[in-house]
C-alpha positions in Angstrom: -14.1 -44.1 -125.7 -12.6 -44.5 -122.5 -12.8 -48.1 -121.1 -14.4 -48.7 -117.5 -13.1 -51.8 -115.8 -13.3 -52.7 -112.1 -10.1 -53.5 -110.1 -9.5 -56.0 -107.1 -7.0 -55.0 -104.0 -5.3 -58.7 -103.6 -3.6 -58.4 -100.0 -1.6 -61.3 -99.1 -0.1 -62.3 -96.0 2.7 -65.2 -95.5 1.4 -68.0 -92.8 4.7 -68.2 -90.6 4.5 -64.5 -90.0 0.7 -64.8 -88.7 1.3 -68.1 -86.9 4.5 -66.3 -85.2 2.1 -63.5 -84.0 4.2 -61.0 -86.3 2.2 -57.9 -87.9 4.0 -58.1 -90.9 3.0 -55.6 -94.0 1.1 -57.7 -96.7 2.2 -57.5 -100.2 -0.6 -55.8 -102.1 -0.8 -55.0 -105.7 -4.4 -54.7 -107.8 -6.1 -57.2 -110.5 -8.5 -57.4 -113.1 -11.2 -59.8 -113.3 -9.5 -61.1 -116.7 -5.8 -61.3 -115.1 -7.8 -64.5 -112.7 -8.9 -65.3 -115.7 -5.8 -65.9 -117.0 -4.7 -67.5 -113.8 -7.3 -69.8 -114.2 -6.6 -71.0 -117.7 -2.8 -71.4 -116.8 -3.8 -73.7 -113.8 -6.2 -75.8 -116.1 -3.7 -76.3 -118.6 -0.7 -76.9 -116.1 -2.9 -79.6 -113.6 -5.0 -81.2 -116.0 -5.9 -83.5 -113.3 -7.1 -81.1 -111.0 -10.6 -79.8 -110.6 -9.4 -76.2 -110.4 -11.6 -74.1 -108.3 -14.2 -71.9 -110.3 -13.9 -68.0 -110.5 -17.7 -66.4 -110.0 -19.9 -65.3 -112.5 -18.7 -62.6 -115.1 -22.1 -61.1 -115.1 -25.4 -62.2 -113.2 -26.9 -65.2 -113.7 -30.7 -66.7 -111.7 -31.4 -62.9 -110.8 -34.5 -61.8 -109.2 -36.5 -59.0 -111.4 -35.5 -56.7 -108.6 -31.7 -57.1 -108.8 -29.5 -55.5 -111.0 -27.5 -57.4 -113.6 -25.4 -54.8 -114.5 -22.0 -55.8 -114.0 -20.3 -52.7 -112.7 -23.5 -52.2 -109.9 -21.7 -52.1 -106.8 -23.7 -54.9 -105.1 -22.8 -57.1 -108.0 -19.1 -56.0 -107.6 -19.2 -56.8 -103.7 -20.2 -60.3 -104.5 -17.8 -60.9 -107.7 -15.0 -59.6 -105.1 -16.2 -62.3 -102.4 -16.0 -64.6 -105.1 -12.4 -63.8 -106.3 -11.6 -63.9 -103.0 -12.9 -67.4 -102.0 -10.9 -68.5 -105.3 -7.7 -67.7 -104.3 -8.7 -69.2 -100.5 -9.3 -72.3 -102.4 -6.3 -72.5 -105.0 -4.1 -71.7 -101.6 -5.0 -74.4 -99.4 -5.1 -76.8 -102.3 -2.3 -79.8 -101.6 -0.6 -79.2 -105.4 -2.1 -75.8 -106.7 -0.2 -73.8 -103.6 2.7 -74.7 -104.4 2.8 -73.0 -108.1 5.6 -70.4 -108.3 3.2 -68.5 -111.0 0.3 -68.4 -108.2 3.0 -66.8 -105.9 4.1 -64.3 -108.7 0.3 -63.8 -109.4 -0.4 -62.8 -105.4 2.8 -60.6 -105.2 4.0 -59.1 -108.4 2.6 -56.4 -109.7 3.3 -57.5 -113.4 1.8 -61.1 -114.5 4.9 -61.5 -117.1 5.0 -65.1 -115.8 1.5 -66.3 -117.0 1.5 -68.3 -120.3 0.2 -66.4 -123.8 -3.3 -66.4 -124.4 -3.3 -68.0 -127.6 -1.0 -70.8 -126.6 -3.2 -71.4 -123.5 -6.3 -71.2 -125.7 -5.3 -73.9 -128.2 -4.4 -76.4 -125.5 -7.9 -75.3 -123.5 -9.8 -76.0 -126.9 -8.3 -79.7 -126.7 -9.7 -79.9 -123.7 -12.9 -78.8 -124.7 -13.0 -81.4 -127.8 -14.9 -84.4 -127.5 -12.9 -87.7 -128.3 -14.7 -91.3 -128.6 -12.6 -93.5 -127.1 -13.1 -97.3 -127.1 -12.1 -98.1 -123.4 -12.9 -95.5 -120.9 -12.6 -95.6 -117.5 -15.9 -96.3 -116.1 -15.1 -94.0 -113.2 -15.0 -91.3 -115.5 -17.6 -91.9 -117.3 -19.9 -92.0 -114.2 -18.0 -88.8 -112.7 -18.8 -86.8 -116.1 -22.4 -88.1 -115.8 -22.6 -86.6 -112.3 -21.3 -83.3 -113.5 -24.0 -83.1 -115.9 -26.8 -84.0 -113.1 -24.8 -81.3 -110.8 -25.1 -78.6 -113.3 -28.4 -79.4 -114.1 -29.7 -79.8 -110.3 -28.2 -76.8 -109.2 -29.5 -74.6 -112.0 -32.8 -75.8 -111.3 -32.7 -75.0 -107.5 -31.3 -71.4 -108.3 -33.9 -70.7 -110.7 -36.5 -72.0 -108.2 -34.9 -69.5 -105.8 -35.0 -66.4 -108.1 -38.9 -67.3 -108.4 -39.3 -67.5 -104.7 -37.5 -64.3 -104.4 -39.4 -62.5 -106.5 -42.6 -63.4 -104.8 -41.2 -63.0 -101.1 -40.5 -59.2 -102.6 -44.0 -58.8 -103.5 -45.6 -60.0 -100.2 -43.5 -58.1 -98.1 -43.8 -55.1 -100.4 -48.2 -55.5 -99.7 -47.1 -55.4 -96.2 -45.8 -51.8 -96.8 -49.7 -51.0 -98.2 -51.3 -52.4 -95.0 -48.9 -50.1 -93.2 -49.9 -46.8 -95.3 -53.7 -48.1 -94.9 -53.1 -47.9 -91.1 -51.4 -45.1 -90.7 -54.3 -43.1 -92.9 -56.7 -44.5 -90.8 -55.4 -43.5 -87.7 -55.4 -40.2 -88.2 -59.4 -39.9 -88.3 -59.8 -42.3 -85.3 -58.8 -40.9 -81.7 -59.6 -43.8 -79.0 -58.2 -46.3 -81.8 -55.6 -44.1 -83.8 -52.6 -45.1 -81.6 -53.2 -48.8 -81.9 -54.0 -48.5 -85.2 -50.5 -46.1 -85.9 -48.2 -48.3 -84.0 -49.9 -51.6 -85.7 -49.0 -49.2 -89.4 -45.3 -49.1 -88.3 -44.6 -53.0 -87.5 -45.8 -53.4 -91.0 -43.5 -50.9 -92.3 -40.0 -52.3 -90.9 -41.3 -56.1 -91.9 -42.0 -54.8 -95.3 -38.4 -52.6 -95.2 -36.6 -55.9 -93.8 -37.2 -57.6 -97.4 -34.5 -56.0 -98.7 -31.7 -57.0 -96.2 -33.2 -60.6 -96.2 -32.7 -61.2 -100.0 -29.3 -59.7 -99.8 -28.3 -62.4 -97.5 -29.8 -64.7 -99.5 -27.9 -64.1 -102.5 -24.8 -65.3 -100.4 -26.2 -68.5 -100.3 -26.9 -68.4 -104.0 -23.3 -67.7 -104.6 -22.3 -70.5 -103.0 -24.6 -72.4 -105.1 -23.6 -71.0 -108.3 -19.7 -71.6 -107.2 -20.8 -75.6 -107.5 -22.8 -75.1 -110.6 -19.3 -73.9 -112.1 -17.7 -76.4 -110.7 -19.5 -79.2 -112.8 -17.5 -77.7 -115.6 -14.5 -78.0 -113.7 -15.0 -81.9 -113.1 -15.7 -82.4 -117.1 -12.5 -80.8 -118.0 -11.0 -83.6 -115.9 -13.2 -86.1 -117.5 -12.5 -84.4 -120.8 -8.6 -84.7 -120.3 -8.7 -88.4 -119.4 -10.9 -89.1 -122.7 -7.7 -87.3 -124.7 -5.1 -89.1 -123.2 -7.3 -92.5 -123.5 -7.8 -91.3 -127.3 -4.3 -90.6 -128.0 -2.6 -94.0 -126.4 -5.3 -95.6 -128.9 -4.4 -94.1 -131.4 -0.9 -94.8 -131.1 -1.5 -98.6 -130.3 -3.1 -98.7 -133.3 -0.7 -97.0 -135.3 1.8 -99.5 -133.8 -0.2 -102.2 -135.1 -0.8 -101.3 -138.4 3.1 -100.7 -138.8 3.9 -104.3 -137.4 1.4 -105.5 -140.1 2.8 -103.8 -142.7 6.6 -105.2 -141.6 5.2 -108.5 -141.3 3.8 -108.1 -144.9 6.6 -107.1 -146.2 9.2 -109.7 -144.8 7.3 -112.5 -145.4 5.4 -111.2 -149.0 2.2 -112.4 -147.9 -0.6 -109.3 -147.9 -3.2 -110.1 -145.7 -5.2 -106.9 -146.6 -6.0 -105.3 -149.5 -3.8 -101.9 -150.4 -2.6 -100.0 -153.6 0.5 -100.7 -152.7 0.0 -104.5 -152.9 -2.1 -103.8 -156.4 0.6 -102.2 -158.1 3.0 -105.2 -157.3 1.1 -107.2 -158.6 0.7 -105.4 -161.9 4.0 -104.2 -162.3 6.3 -106.5 -160.1 8.0 -106.5 -157.0 10.1 -103.7 -155.9 13.9 -104.4 -155.9 15.8 -106.1 -153.1 17.2 -102.4 -152.2 14.1 -100.8 -152.0 12.6 -103.4 -149.4 15.7 -103.6 -147.4 15.1 -99.9 -147.1 11.2 -100.1 -146.4 11.9 -102.9 -144.0 14.6 -100.2 -142.2 11.9 -97.6 -142.2 9.3 -99.0 -141.0 11.6 -101.0 -138.0 12.6 -97.4 -137.4 8.6 -96.3 -136.7 8.1 -99.3 -134.9 10.6 -98.3 -132.3 9.3 -95.0 -132.0 6.0 -96.2 -132.1 6.5 -98.9 -129.2 8.0 -95.9 -127.5 5.5 -93.5 -127.9 2.8 -96.0 -126.5 4.4 -97.1 -123.4 4.9 -93.0 -122.7 0.8 -92.6 -123.8 0.4 -95.7 -121.4 2.7 -94.0 -118.2 0.5 -90.8 -119.2 -2.9 -92.1 -119.1 -2.1 -94.0 -115.8 -1.1 -91.2 -113.8 -3.6 -89.1 -115.2 -6.1 -91.5 -113.6 -4.2 -91.8 -110.7 -3.9 -88.3 -109.8 -7.4 -87.4 -111.1 -9.4 -89.9 -109.0 -7.5 -88.6 -105.8 -7.9 -85.2 -106.7 -11.9 -85.9 -107.1 -12.2 -87.7 -103.9 -10.5 -84.4 -102.3 -12.9 -82.6 -104.1 -16.1 -84.6 -103.3 -15.8 -84.2 -99.6 -15.4 -80.3 -99.6 -18.6 -80.3 -101.9 -20.3 -82.4 -99.2 -19.1 -80.2 -96.6 -19.7 -77.2 -98.3 -22.9 -77.5 -99.3 -24.7 -79.4 -96.6 -23.3 -76.3 -94.3 -24.7 -73.7 -96.7 -28.4 -75.5 -97.2 -28.4 -76.0 -93.3 -27.7 -72.1 -93.3 -29.9 -71.5 -95.4 -32.6 -73.5 -93.8 -31.9 -71.5 -90.9 -32.5 -68.2 -92.0 -35.8 -69.0 -93.7 -36.6 -70.4 -90.4 -35.8 -66.6 -88.5 -37.4 -64.8 -91.4 -40.5 -66.6 -90.8 -40.4 -66.3 -87.2 -39.9 -62.4 -87.5 -42.8 -62.7 -89.6 -44.8 -64.4 -86.7 -43.2 -61.8 -84.2 -44.4 -58.7 -86.6 -48.1 -60.0 -86.2 -48.1 -60.9 -82.8 -47.2 -57.1 -82.3 -49.9 -56.4 -84.5 -52.2 -58.1 -82.7 -51.2 -56.2 -79.0 -51.9 -53.0 -80.7 -54.9 -54.0 -82.0 -55.8 -55.1 -77.9 -55.1 -52.0 -76.8 -57.6 -50.2 -78.8 
C-alpha cells in the first residue's frame, strides 16, 4: 500500500537581510515530522545540558469528544504546523542551539545527511533515559527533577479539566440552537409576537454556532500548555544526564580506590580484605618476584589511567552542572513569562465569551419587549 504522510514547508530568511530591509527570497524546503524528530534527537545527544524545546504531539491528546483525533485531520495538521514552527523559533533563538551547523543544514539543505545515524543516537538516548543510583547527587538537580514531575502532573490535570469543560460547554451552546428552532417555529403561528420570536431565534442560532470558533481558539491555548507538558520530559533528560555523569564519576573513583588498595596489599604483603587471590597464596605459596613486579607495574599503569579518568569525569560533571544550571535558569524565566501570558489571554477569552452570552440574552430581551 502507498504510504500517506504530511510534509511541511520550511522557509528561512537571514536576519541581516531583514534588518537591512532587503527583500531576499527565502530558502525553502519540505520536511516530514520524522525529520524534525531526528533533529531534536541530535540536539538532545549533542547538548545534554540544555533543556531542548519539545516537538508538538504526534497524535492528538487531551481532546474533547467532538474534536478529531485523526493525525491527518486538516485542523490537527495545522495546529501541528504551528507547533513545529514554534519549535524552530525556540531553537533558532537559543543562545547555544542557534549556532549549531547541523541546524543550519536542516533549515537550508534539502538532504539532511549531516544528521546522526538513528541507531547511534538511539543508543545514546537510551543511556540518557536510564536510571542511576548515585550516592552524592546535586540537590538542585534532585529538586528540578521533582519539579518536572509536578509540572507534568499539574499541566496534564489542567488539560483534562479543560477537555471536560469544553465538552460541557459545547453541549450548552448547542442547546441554545434548540431555543432558536423552537422560537422560529413558534413565530410562524403568531401574528403580533411573530417578528420578536423570530428575531430572538436568530440570536440564539448565532450564539449556538459561535461555539465552534470559540473552542478552536481554546485549542491554541491548550497547545501552549501541552508544550510545557512536554518540556517536563526535557527537564528530566537534563537531570538524568547529571545522574549519568555523577554515576560514572563515582564508579571511576570506586575503581581507583580498589586498584590502589590492591597495589598497597601487593607491595606490603598485608591483605586487609578477603579475596580468592589471598586464599590461593596461603594454600600454594607466594608468587614469584618477577610475577609480583609485573603485577605491581600493571597496577601502577591502571592507577595512572584511573586517576586520569577520574579527573576527566570530575571536569565533565562540573561542566555539565554549571552549563545545565545556566540553561535551567533561562528556561524558568521563559516558562514564567509564557505561562503567565497564556493564562491571562485564556482568562480574557473566557470573559469575552461570557460577555457575548450576556449580549445575546440582552438582544433576546429587546426582541421580547417589542412583541
